[in-house]
N, C-alpha and C positions, 0 to 999 in steps of 0.2 A: 487569610487565604494562603494556599500553597503557591508560591511564586512559580515553581516548575510547571504546575498545571495551568497557569495563566498564560504562559508563553504560547504563541501560535505554533502549531505543529506543521513543520515543513512538509511539502509534498515529497514523496519518495521517488518521483519521476527522475529518470536518468537519461531522458531524451533518446531512448531506444524504443520508439513507439510502434510496436507491431503486435497484433493479437494472434494467439495460437488458435487451434481448433476448438478450444473451450472458452474463447473470448477472454483470455487472460493475457495481459501484457507480458511480453517476453523480457522486458527491461525492468519493470518494477513489481511485477507479479500481482498487480491489482486486477480485479475483474473490470470489464467494460462499465458495469454499473457503478462500481466503486470509484472509478475515474470520473465518470460523469457527475456523481453526487458529491465529490470531494469538497468543492467550494461551499456547499451547504451544510457539511457535517460539523458538529462541535468537536472540540479537541479530544474528548473521551472516545468518540466514535472513530476519529482519525487514528488514534493510538491502537484501537482494536483492529482496524483495517491493516495497519502496518504489521501487527502481529500475525494476522491471517496471511498477508502477502509473504512474510518471512517463512511461515510454515509451508506455503505452496512452493517456494523456492527450495527449501530443504527437502521436501518430499520428492522433488524432481531431481535435484543435484546432490543431495546429502548436505553435510555441514560445510562444504567448500564451494557452494553455488555462488 
């Protein structure tokens, strides 16, 4: 097994919990559904969500968000 994939994926929460008009957190850029489902996700799905959240941040603020 790959040891990197076995490690728990940490939550990207930065304790700035406020949702925008699209129900996306303005702190971690996860959707309200992604936040609610986080504890039930496997590591692969969590990594996908982090990639999506990073893409949301970049689309809003560019590479310096």
